[in-house]
C-alpha positions as CSV (number, residue, x, y, z in Angstrom):
1,M,-64.6,23.6,41.7
2,S,-67.2,22.7,39.3
3,P,-66.0,20.4,36.4
4,S,-67.0,23.1,33.9
5,S,-63.9,25.8,35.5
6,T,-61.2,23.0,35.7
7,A,-58.6,22.2,33.4
8,L,-57.3,18.7,32.2
9,P,-53.9,18.1,33.9
10,P,-51.1,18.4,31.3
11,I,-50.1,15.1,29.8
12,I,-47.2,14.4,28.1
13,L,-46.5,11.4,26.5
14,Y,-42.7,10.3,25.8
15,H,-42.3,7.9,23.0
16,Y,-40.7,7.7,19.4
17,P,-43.3,7.1,16.5
18,Y,-43.2,3.3,15.0
19,S,-42.9,1.9,19.1
20,P,-46.3,-0.3,18.6
21,Y,-46.4,0.3,22.4
22,A,-47.0,3.4,22.3
23,R,-49.1,3.3,19.4
24,R,-51.6,1.5,21.6
25,V,-51.5,4.7,24.0
26,I,-51.5,7.3,21.3
27,W,-54.6,5.6,19.8
28,Y,-56.3,5.3,23.1
29,L,-55.8,9.6,23.6
30,R,-56.8,9.5,20.1
31,L,-60.5,7.9,20.7
32,R,-61.1,9.7,23.6
33,G,-59.9,13.2,22.6
34,I,-57.8,13.5,25.4
35,P,-55.0,16.1,24.5
36,Y,-51.6,16.2,24.9
37,K,-48.2,17.3,24.4
38,Q,-44.7,14.7,23.4
39,C,-41.7,14.7,24.0
40,I,-39.5,12.4,21.2
41,Q,-37.3,10.2,22.0
42,P,-34.9,8.0,19.8
43,P,-35.6,4.8,19.0
44,T,-32.3,3.5,21.1
45,L,-30.7,4.8,24.2
46,P,-29.6,7.1,25.6
47,R,-32.4,9.0,26.1
48,P,-31.5,12.0,28.3
49,D,-34.8,13.1,28.3
50,L,-35.9,10.9,30.8
51,T,-32.6,10.6,32.4
52,R,-33.6,14.5,33.6
53,L,-36.3,12.5,35.4
54,G,-34.2,10.5,37.4
55,L,-35.2,7.3,35.3
56,S,-33.1,4.5,34.7
57,Y,-35.7,2.6,32.6
58,R,-35.5,2.6,28.8
59,R,-38.9,1.1,27.7
60,I,-41.1,3.2,25.5
61,P,-43.9,4.8,26.2
62,V,-43.6,6.8,29.6
63,L,-46.3,9.0,30.5
64,A,-46.5,12.0,32.3
65,I,-50.1,13.5,34.1
66,A,-49.1,16.5,36.1
67,H,-46.4,15.5,38.5
68,D,-47.0,12.4,38.2
69,V,-45.0,9.3,36.0
70,Y,-46.5,6.4,34.4
71,L,-44.5,3.6,33.3
72,D,-46.2,0.3,31.1
73,S,-48.7,1.2,29.0
74,R,-50.8,-1.2,31.0
75,L,-50.7,1.2,33.6
76,I,-50.9,4.4,31.4
77,F,-54.0,2.7,30.7
78,R,-55.4,2.2,34.1
79,K,-55.0,5.9,34.9
80,L,-55.9,7.4,31.7
81,E,-59.3,5.4,32.2
82,S,-59.9,7.2,35.7
83,L,-59.5,10.5,33.6
84,R,-62.8,12.3,33.4
85,H,-63.6,15.7,32.3
86,P,-66.7,17.1,30.1
87,S,-64.7,18.1,27.8
88,I,-63.4,14.5,26.9
89,K,-65.5,10.9,26.2
90,P,-66.2,8.7,28.0
91,P,-63.4,5.7,29.8
92,L,-63.0,2.8,26.9
93,G,-62.6,0.2,29.6
94,V,-65.1,-1.8,30.7
95,R,-64.8,-1.3,34.5
96,A,-64.3,2.4,34.5
97,R,-67.8,2.5,32.0
98,A,-69.8,0.5,34.5
99,K,-68.5,2.9,37.4
100,L,-69.5,6.1,35.6
101,A,-72.9,4.5,34.6
102,A,-73.4,4.0,38.3
103,S,-71.9,7.9,39.4
104,S,-74.6,9.3,36.6
105,L,-77.6,6.9,38.5
106,A,-76.5,8.2,42.0
107,T,-76.1,12.0,40.4
108,S,-79.7,11.8,39.1
109,S,-81.4,10.0,42.2
110,N,-79.5,12.6,43.6
111,P,-79.0,16.3,42.3
112,N,-77.2,17.6,45.7
113,S,-74.7,15.1,45.5
114,N,-70.7,16.4,45.1
115,T,-69.4,16.1,41.6
116,D,-66.3,17.9,41.7
117,D,-63.0,17.1,40.5
118,L,-64.0,15.3,37.6
119,N,-60.6,15.4,36.3
120,T,-58.8,13.5,39.4
121,A,-57.7,10.0,39.9
122,E,-60.2,7.6,41.8
123,K,-59.7,8.4,45.3
124,T,-61.4,5.3,46.6
125,S,-61.3,1.5,45.5
126,T,-65.2,1.4,45.6
127,K,-66.2,-1.3,42.6
128,P,-69.6,-1.1,41.3
129,S,-71.6,-3.9,40.8
130,L,-71.1,-5.4,37.1
131,T,-74.2,-7.4,35.1
132,S,-73.6,-10.1,34.2
133,Q,-72.5,-9.4,30.6
134,D,-70.3,-6.5,31.8
135,A,-68.4,-9.2,34.1
136,T,-68.1,-11.5,31.2
137,A,-66.8,-8.2,28.9
138,L,-64.2,-7.4,31.6
139,A,-63.2,-11.1,31.6
140,L,-62.4,-10.9,27.7
141,E,-60.6,-7.2,28.3
142,R,-58.2,-8.7,30.8
143,L,-57.2,-11.8,29.4
144,L,-56.6,-10.3,26.0
145,S,-54.4,-7.9,27.4
146,V,-52.6,-10.7,29.3
147,F,-52.5,-12.5,26.0
148,T,-51.0,-9.4,23.8
149,T,-48.7,-8.0,26.4
150,Q,-47.4,-11.2,29.2
151,T,-46.9,-13.8,26.8
152,P,-44.2,-14.2,24.5
153,L,-46.6,-12.9,21.3
154,F,-44.8,-9.8,20.8
155,F,-41.7,-11.1,20.7
156,H,-42.8,-14.0,18.0
157,A,-43.9,-11.2,15.9
158,A,-40.6,-9.1,16.0
159,S,-38.3,-11.6,15.2
160,L,-40.5,-11.7,11.7
161,L,-38.7,-8.2,11.2
162,P,-37.7,-8.3,7.5
163,P,-33.7,-8.1,7.7
164,S,-33.7,-6.1,5.0
165,L,-35.5,-2.7,6.8
166,P,-32.8,-0.4,7.6
167,L,-32.7,-0.4,11.2
168,M,-32.2,-4.5,10.9
169,K,-28.6,-3.3,9.4
170,D,-27.8,-0.8,12.1
171,E,-25.2,-2.4,14.2
172,S,-26.3,-0.1,17.2
173,F,-29.8,-0.9,16.3
174,R,-29.7,-4.2,17.0
175,R,-26.7,-3.4,19.7
176,D,-29.3,-1.8,21.8
177,R,-32.1,-4.4,21.4
178,D,-29.5,-7.3,22.4
179,D,-29.6,-5.2,25.8
180,F,-33.5,-4.5,25.8
181,F,-34.1,-8.4,25.2
182,H,-31.4,-10.6,26.1
183,G,-29.5,-8.1,28.9
184,G,-30.0,-10.7,31.4
185,K,-31.8,-14.0,32.6
186,I,-34.6,-14.0,30.5
187,N,-37.6,-16.4,29.8
188,T,-36.0,-19.3,27.5
189,S,-38.5,-19.2,25.3
190,V,-38.8,-15.0,24.9
191,T,-34.7,-15.6,24.3
192,S,-34.7,-17.8,21.5
193,T,-37.4,-16.4,19.7
194,T,-35.6,-12.7,19.5
195,T,-32.2,-13.4,19.0
196,A,-33.4,-14.2,15.2
197,V,-34.5,-10.4,15.1
198,T,-30.8,-9.3,17.4
199,N,-28.5,-11.8,15.9
200,P,-29.5,-13.3,12.4
201,G,-27.6,-16.2,11.5
202,P,-27.7,-19.7,10.0
203,D,-30.5,-20.9,12.3
204,A,-32.4,-17.3,12.2
205,S,-34.4,-18.7,9.4
206,Q,-35.8,-22.0,11.2
207,L,-36.4,-19.7,14.4
208,R,-38.7,-17.2,12.2
209,A,-40.8,-19.8,11.1
210,E,-41.5,-21.1,14.2
211,A,-42.4,-17.3,15.3
212,A,-45.0,-17.2,12.1
213,H,-46.8,-20.6,13.0
214,V,-47.4,-18.8,16.8
215,L,-48.2,-15.3,14.7
216,H,-50.7,-17.9,12.6
217,S,-52.3,-20.0,16.2
218,A,-52.9,-16.2,17.8
219,T,-54.9,-14.9,14.9
220,S,-56.9,-17.9,14.3
221,L,-57.8,-17.6,17.9
222,L,-59.2,-14.4,17.1
223,E,-60.7,-15.6,13.4
224,E,-62.3,-18.7,15.4
225,T,-63.7,-17.3,18.1
226,I,-64.0,-13.6,19.1
227,L,-64.8,-12.2,15.8
228,A,-66.1,-15.7,14.4
229,D,-69.8,-14.2,14.8
230,G,-68.9,-11.0,12.6
231,R,-68.9,-8.5,14.7
232,P,-67.2,-5.4,14.5
233,W,-65.5,-4.7,17.4
234,V,-64.6,-7.3,20.5
235,L,-67.5,-6.4,22.4
236,G,-69.5,-5.9,19.3
237,E,-70.4,-2.3,20.1
238,E,-70.7,0.2,17.8
239,G,-67.1,1.2,18.2
240,P,-63.8,0.6,19.4
241,T,-62.9,0.0,23.1
242,L,-60.3,-0.5,25.4
243,A,-60.4,-4.6,24.3
244,D,-59.7,-3.4,21.2
245,I,-57.0,-1.9,21.7
246,E,-55.8,-4.6,23.7
247,A,-56.2,-7.2,20.9
248,V,-54.9,-5.4,17.8
249,W,-51.6,-3.9,18.5
250,V,-49.6,-7.0,17.9
251,F,-51.7,-7.6,14.6
252,H,-51.9,-4.4,13.2
253,W,-48.6,-3.8,14.3
254,V,-47.2,-7.3,11.5
255,T,-50.0,-6.4,9.2
256,G,-48.8,-2.8,8.8
257,L,-44.9,-3.3,8.1
258,P,-44.1,-4.4,4.8
259,G,-42.5,-7.9,4.5
260,M,-43.5,-9.8,8.2
261,V,-46.5,-11.1,6.9
262,D,-48.3,-12.4,3.4
263,Q,-50.9,-10.0,3.1
264,E,-52.7,-12.0,0.3
265,L,-52.8,-15.2,2.4
266,W,-53.7,-13.2,5.9
267,K,-56.8,-11.7,3.8
268,E,-57.6,-15.2,2.8
269,K,-56.7,-17.2,5.9
270,Y,-58.3,-14.8,8.3
271,P,-60.8,-12.0,6.9
272,R,-62.4,-11.2,9.7
273,V,-59.4,-10.5,11.4
274,M,-58.0,-8.0,8.4
275,A,-61.6,-6.5,8.2
276,W,-61.2,-5.4,12.1
277,I,-57.8,-4.3,12.1
278,A,-59.1,-1.8,8.7
279,R,-62.1,-0.7,10.6
280,F,-60.0,-0.5,13.4
281,Q,-57.1,1.7,11.5
282,A,-60.2,4.1,10.2
283,A,-61.7,4.9,13.1
284,V,-58.4,6.1,14.8
285,G,-57.4,7.6,11.5
286,A,-60.2,9.6,11.5
287,V,-59.3,11.4,14.8
288,K,-56.8,14.5,14.2
289,Q,-54.8,15.2,16.3
290,N,-51.7,17.0,16.3
291,P,-50.1,17.4,19.4
292,P,-47.4,20.3,20.4
293,T,-43.9,18.9,20.7
294,L,-41.6,19.5,23.3
295,T,-37.9,19.6,24.7
296,G,-36.9,17.1,27.1
297,E,-35.8,20.3,29.3
298,Q,-39.6,21.8,28.7
299,A,-41.2,18.5,29.5
300,A,-39.0,17.7,32.6
301,D,-39.2,21.6,33.6
302,L,-43.7,20.9,33.7
303,I,-43.4,17.8,35.3
304,M,-41.2,19.1,38.4
305,G,-42.8,21.9,38.7
306,K,-40.4,24.7,37.6
307,S,-43.1,25.6,34.7
308,K,-45.5,27.2,37.2
309,S,-48.6,28.5,34.9
310,E,-49.8,25.8,33.2
311,M,-49.8,23.6,36.3
312,E,-51.4,26.1,38.8
313,S,-54.2,27.0,35.7
314,S,-55.1,23.5,35.5
315,S,-55.4,22.7,39.2
316,T,-54.3,19.5,39.3
317,G,-52.9,19.3,43.2
318,S,-55.8,16.7,43.3
319,W,-54.5,14.6,40.9
320,E,-53.2,11.0,42.8
321,D,-53.2,12.6,46.5
322,D,-50.3,10.4,47.5
323,R,-53.4,7.9,47.9
324,L,-51.2,5.2,47.8
325,G,-50.4,3.0,51.1
326,I,-48.3,0.7,52.3
327,D,-49.9,-3.0,52.8
328,T,-48.3,-4.1,55.5
329,Q,-50.2,-7.5,54.6
330,D,-48.1,-7.7,50.9
331,E,-46.1,-10.9,50.6
332,V,-43.2,-8.9,48.7
333,V,-43.7,-6.0,52.0
334,K,-43.2,-8.3,54.4
335,V,-40.4,-10.4,53.5
336,C,-38.0,-6.8,51.9
337,G,-38.9,-5.4,55.6
338,L,-40.6,-2.5,53.0
339,R,-41.9,0.8,54.8
340,K,-42.7,4.0,53.5
341,G,-39.6,6.2,52.9
342,S,-37.4,2.7,52.3
343,R,-34.8,3.1,49.5
344,V,-36.0,0.6,47.4
345,E,-34.7,-0.9,43.6
346,V,-37.5,-1.6,40.7
347,W,-36.8,-3.0,37.3
348,P,-38.8,-4.8,34.7
349,T,-38.5,-8.5,34.6
350,D,-39.6,-9.5,31.3
351,S,-37.4,-7.0,29.2
352,G,-35.2,-3.8,29.7
353,M,-34.3,-5.5,33.1
354,T,-30.6,-4.6,33.6
355,H,-31.9,-1.0,33.7
356,R,-32.6,-0.5,37.2
357,D,-34.5,2.4,39.2
358,R,-33.4,3.7,42.6
359,G,-35.3,5.2,45.0
360,T,-37.4,6.2,47.8
361,L,-40.7,4.1,48.6
362,I,-43.9,6.4,48.5
363,G,-46.0,3.3,48.4
364,I,-47.1,-0.4,47.8
365,E,-50.4,-2.0,46.9
366,G,-52.6,-4.2,45.1
367,D,-51.1,-3.7,41.8
368,E,-48.8,-0.7,42.1
369,V,-46.0,1.1,43.5
370,V,-44.9,4.4,43.7
371,W,-41.4,6.2,44.2
372,L,-39.6,9.2,44.9
373,T,-36.5,9.4,42.5
374,G,-33.7,11.9,42.9
375,K,-35.1,14.5,40.7
376,G,-37.6,14.7,42.9
377,V,-39.9,12.9,41.0
378,R,-42.7,11.0,41.3
379,V,-43.2,7.7,39.5
380,H,-45.4,4.7,39.4
381,A,-45.0,1.0,37.8
382,P,-47.1,-2.0,37.7
383,R,-46.8,-4.6,40.2
384,E,-47.0,-7.1,37.1
385,G,-44.3,-7.7,35.4
386,F,-42.1,-5.6,37.6
387,R,-39.7,-6.6,40.5
388,V,-39.2,-4.8,44.1
389,R,-36.2,-5.0,46.5
390,P,-34.9,-3.2,48.9
391,E,-32.0,-1.4,47.6
392,G,-28.7,-3.1,47.4
393,G,-29.7,-5.9,49.8
394,E,-31.9,-9.2,49.4
395,A,-35.2,-10.3,50.7
396,R,-35.2,-11.2,54.5
397,L,-36.0,-14.8,54.6
C-alpha cells in the first residue's frame, strides 16, 4: 500500500465552539491542514452523543481517529503528531519533526526502504537522537504544556470571567460548572479560585484579584524570558509550532473575551506577548476550514463501524493495532493487580472527577491507558491527570 493511494483515517472532533481546550485541537488541525468532521456538543451536561460511545467522561474535547477515541488534548496532540500523509503538513512538535527528519535521511540513503503506512500511528517506541538544540526545544515545549495544563493557571483565568456574561447568569451553567470544578476532592487552590466562577458572592472580587495577580505573573514570565529577545514564535522559527499552541491558549482566551483583562494595560505592560497573540491569531485565521458537521448518531456509526464505506476507503485497519500492552513492572499495575481483560474504572483527577468510565482493560503502559467501553469502543486516556483502578475495588496493598 503506497502513501499516495492511502486515504487519511476519518477524524471526528466532539467540541463546542467556545471551549478553550477544544480550540487548542482545532488550531493544531488547521495549522497542519488535517481534514476532520465535527460533532457539536452542548456546553453543559447531558451529552448523549458521548453516551452513545459508552463514555461517562464529561470534558471537551474528545477526538476519534477511525475506531479509536482519545481523551484530553495532551494525548490528542501526541496521536495527531504521529499522523503523516502527503496531503497534510509535517508535525508541529519537536520530537515528531526529529523523527520525520531521521526517517527522511534513512530513506534517502536507502531508496529501497519501506515507507508505506504513513497514515498510521507510530508502531515502535524508537526515539531519534536529538541535537542539543532540539533537546532544549523539546524541554521548553513540554514545560510549557505543564505550565498551562497541569497547574491551576487556567482555573485562575476562568475566575476572571465577567459576571455580566449571559452564561454567568445562567443557573444551569453555574450548577454544571460547580459539578465540573468541585464535584469531588480537588486541590484547595483550584477550589478556592473557581468558587469565584460558580458561586459569586462577597469574596468573589477578592478571589478574582488573586487570580489576576497569578495571571499577571504568568504573562510577565513569557514577556521577560521566552519572548524577551523579540523572537516571533516560542521556538524562534518561521511559523507557529506545538510549543506556541501549548503556551498561547490561556492568554489568547483571556485577551479575546471582553472584560476579562484591561486590554490597554496589557498592551502597555506586555507588548511582546500581545504581539505574539496577534501573530498567532493571524496564522490560524489565515487557514480556512469548514468541517462537515455530523449528528451524534452519524458520528457513532462511523466510530463503531456501522457506516462501512468511509472506513473501508481509508484503509484504517492498521491505525493503533492494539499495540499497547500491559506493563507488568508499572507500579499501578502491580498494586492493583491489573491484567489484560481486567474490569477497570478510569477518571480525571483535577476536574470532572465524579464522572468515571468503566470498561475492559486493553493496555496500560508508559503514559497511556486503553480500555473497551460497554458499547465496544476503544478509548485512550493519558496517565498524567487520570486515575486507573479495578472496577468496584481498591488497590491491593
